[in-house]
Every structure is written in structure tokens, then in C-alpha cells.
N, C-alpha and C positions, 0 to 999 in steps of 0.2 A: 544543375541546381534549379529547383522549382522557384518560381516567382511568387511572392506573397503580396496580395492586393488588399488584404484587410487593413483598413486605414490606421487604426490605433495600434495595430501590432506590427506594421511594416518597419518603422524606424527601430523598434526594439529588436525585431528579427535581424535586421542588418547589423545592429550593434552586437547582438549575441554572436553572430558569425565572426565578427571582428575580434571579440574577446576570446573566443575559442581558438582562433588562429594564434593569438598571443600566448595561450597556455601551452601550445605544443602537443605533446603526447599525453592523453588523458584516459583514465578509467572512469566510466560512468556507472554509478550505482543504479542498477536496473531492477524494476519490479514488474514491468509490463503495464503499468498504469498510464494515465494521460500524460503526466509530467515527464516521467523518465523515458517514455517512448519518444516523445517529442524531442527531448534533449539528446538522446542517443542518435536519433535520426539526423538531426541537424549537425551533430558532431561528426557523424560518419560522412555526411555530404560535404562538410567543411574540411575535415582533417584526413579523410580517406583511411589509410591503414594505420594511422596514428591514434586510433581510438579503440577501446575494448569495453563492451558492456559486461558487467558482472552482476549476477544474481546470487545473493547469499541465502541459502536455503536452511533456515532454522526450523525446528519442530512447530513453531507458531505460524508458519506459512501454510495456508490451505493448499491441498494437493491440486485442486482445480486452478488456483491462482498461478501455481508454478507451470502447469500445463499450458494455460493460456498465454503466459509470458513467453514461454519457449516457442509457441506457435506464432505469436506476433513477430518475434525476432526472425524466425524462419521465413515467414511470408514477406517481410520487408528486407530480408537479407542483411540483417544487422549482426555484427560480430558479438557473440555472447558466450560467456563462460559461466558455468554454474559451480558454486562452491558449497558443499554440504558440511555444516558444522552442527554439533549437538547442543552447544551452549551450556553443557554440564560443568564447564570450567568456570562459569560465572554464576554462582549460587544466588547473587543478589537479584538476578532476573526472576528466578523461580519463586523467591519470597514474595514477589508481587507487591512491593511498596509503591507509593506514588511516583517513585523515581525509576520504576521498572524500565520505561522506554529509554531513559538516559543510559542505563547499563547495557541494555540490549543494543542500542545504536552504537555505543562505543565499541562493543565486542565486534559488531559487523564491520565497522569502519576500520578498525585495526587490522582486520583480515584483508581489506582492500588496500590499505596502506602498505602492508607487508608485500602483497602481490605487486603493487606499483614499484616498490623499491627493487624487488627481485627482477622484474621484467623491464625496468627502465622507463616507466611512465612518470611524467613530471608532477601530475596532479590527480587527485581523486575528486570528482564532482558529483553533485546529486541534483534532484529535480525540485528542490525547495523553491517556492515562488512567493510573491508578495503577500498573498492571502494567508500564508502560513505564519506570518509574524505575530498576529494578534491572539492566536489560540494557545492553549496550554500544551506546549511541546518540549518536554525535557530532552527529547532526542535531538532537537535542533541545537540545544546548548552543547551537547556532546560533540556534534560535528564542528561547531565553532572552536571548541577547545583543541580539536585534533587538526585544525587547519583545512578542513574540507571546503572546497569552493562551491558556491551556489550561483551558477551563471544566469539562471532565469531570474532569481531574486536581484542579482546585481544590475540587471537592465530594467527591472521593474515589471516583469511579466506577471499579470494576474491569472488566476485559473480560467476566467472567462476568455481572456485573450489567447491563452494556450489552447483551449478547446477550439476557438474560432480559426486560429492559424492551422491547427492540426486538421480541421475539416477542409480547409483550402488545399492542404497538402495531401488530402485523401488518406490520412493515417486512420486505421480502423479503430483506434482508441479514442477518437475525438469526443465521443459521447459515452465512453465507458463510465459506469457508476463508480463512486468512491469505494475503496476497499481498505481493509485494515487487518492486522494480525489477529489470530484467535485469542490471544491473551487479553485483548480489549473487551472480551465478552465476560470477563471474570472480575468481580469487585476487588478493589485494592484490599490487601490484607489476607485474602484467601490464597493459600499456596497453590501454585500451578503444578500440575502433574501431567505426564503424557496421557494416561487414561482419560483425564478430564478434557484435555484438548481434543482427543479423538472423539469423545462423546459429543462435544459441541459441534465439531466438524460434521459428524454424521447427521446431527439434527439439522444443520444448515443445508446439507446436501439434500435431505428429505424435502425441505421447503423449496429449494431450487428445482428439484425434479418434479415437484407438483405445480410448477409454473409461476412462482413468485419471483419477480424481476429483481427486487432488492430486499434482502431480509437479514436480520440478525437474531441469534438466539442468545439472550443474556442469561447467564447462569446465576441463580440465587438459591443454592442448595437444592432443595426438592422442587423448587419452582423454576420453570422455564418461561421467561418473559420474552415474548415475540415482538419484534419491531418489524413492521412491513410498511409499505407506502399506504397512506389512507385510501388512495384510489383502489387498492386491492382488498380492502376490508370485506366488501361483499363476496369476493371470491373465497376468502377464508371461511366465511360464515355459511357457505353452502353446506347443506347437511352431510353429503357423502364426503366431500373434501375435508370438511372440519373433522370428521371422524378419523380420516386417514392421518391427519396431523396429530390428533390427540393420541391415537393408538400407537403411532410411530414413535412419538416422543416418550410416551409411557414405557414403551419397550426398551428405551435407552436408559430408563431409571428415574425419570421425572414423575413426581406424584401429581403436581398441579401444572396446568398449561394455561398461561394467561396471555392476553393480547394487550399491548401498550396502546392506549387510545390516542396517545400523542403521535404515534407512527414512528417511522424510522428517524433516528436522530444520531448523527455522527458524534462519537465521543460522549455518549450519554452516561457512561460509567464515571466520567470525571465529576459528576455531581455528587458522588459518594465520597470523594476524597476529602480529608480534613487537613487543611493547610496549617 
């Protein structure tokens, strides 16, 4: 077991291991992000063979995110199972109301709970942390209703602390940018379809391949609103590269290509919801 020296994270780290031992056999909801990678790694180090990471692959998950998650698990020798589901049995997800994340998370966690019952795992846990409490997260409500445990939240880990401890443990995800499902690129009330998800993913892959470190393509009908880091605005506005972005996105069916001058902002579509 690696020793953690980061001061404000050390006591929480030890308490986390203690709590995980008390849980027994656990399934960790895994995405390959900062939080779930840290949680699965600590769980494996603490519980040994009594832990399994599970990635639920819905159509909303970008292919690159799945590939990166599987690579992280391989490189760290973390136990991982991938479950592919279509989500077609839950039409409330595809209607894309403001409760979309609630229904999606519930569908995913029910899959994990069924697996836990079948394979003899006592708990399903996820990487929710203290910073997640203040945001609009209907998916968190779904996990609470289903009895999913949140070990990082229970000991008070913040995102910053998770990143710092992950860095000390040499986990490759310590500085990984935030990620989210493709459905978050679509305004509430606009029906989600597989062709639309594919279109958005192709657009974001274009931006990624052109060198943008963090980007989102927000879909507004004929308009593609691009969110990138303000530091990369000059890169986008270079003549040749700008034309590649414009022509590439127009080839995907967008008529107007716009740059959001505010830059990348996680959860920006939540501004459009009407409570």
C-alpha cells in the first residue's frame, strides 16, 4: 500500500480505507475519471479480490472515453467489467427532460445492483465527492434512492484533494479534465436520437484531433456552439485551422459555427432549464 503524505488528504485517505474494509465486497461504478479511478484503486489496494469495477456503456458515452477508461484499468491492473446497454427500455432518458440524468443514473445503477446481487457483492459504490453536493445533480438523487454508497463523500474528500492524493499515488488520471456524457450537449426538451449523438461525437472528435485540449460542441439546431478554453481562442482563430473547424462541422450538417466567448463551462446547458 502506498503512503499518502498530502496533509489535508491523509486522514481522509486512512478513514476511506477503514470504511471500505467495513463494506466488505463492493462493486465500484467506474468511468475512468479522476474520482472513480482513485476510488477503484484504493478499493483494490484495500479489499484485494473483493472489489470489481464496472463501466456501464450507454450510447451517451463517447467511444474515446470508453477506450481511455479501459486503458487506465489495464495500466493500473484494476479489475474491470464492461456492461453494454442500449437504454431503449427507459424512454424518459431519450425525451431529455431536466430529469434525464435521474432516469439515466437509475437505469445504470439498477444494472450494477443486479450484478452485485447475482455475484455476491454487498454494496455498490461510486465516486461522488463533497464538491458534487452543491450542483444540480438529479443523478445523485437517484443513487440515494437506490442505496448506493459514496465513500469519498462520506469522508469529505473534495475534488482538489482527490487530485492531489491521486498525484502522490502516481495515478495517470490525477490531472484528467472533467468529462460528461454526450446528452449534456443537447438542450433540455430536444429529443435525443442516436444520429444526433453520433453527430455531436464526430464534431468533438474533430476538435480533439485538431489539438484542442478541452472542448464541447453544444447543439442548438443548425447552430454548433463551441466551448473551448479561452487560452486556446487564438489557436481556433488561426486562418487555416479555423477553416478546418468550419468546413468539418458544416459537413456534419451545421449551418452556423459559433464560439462561446465565455469559454468552456461545465454544465452550461443547465442555464436553459426551467424549474
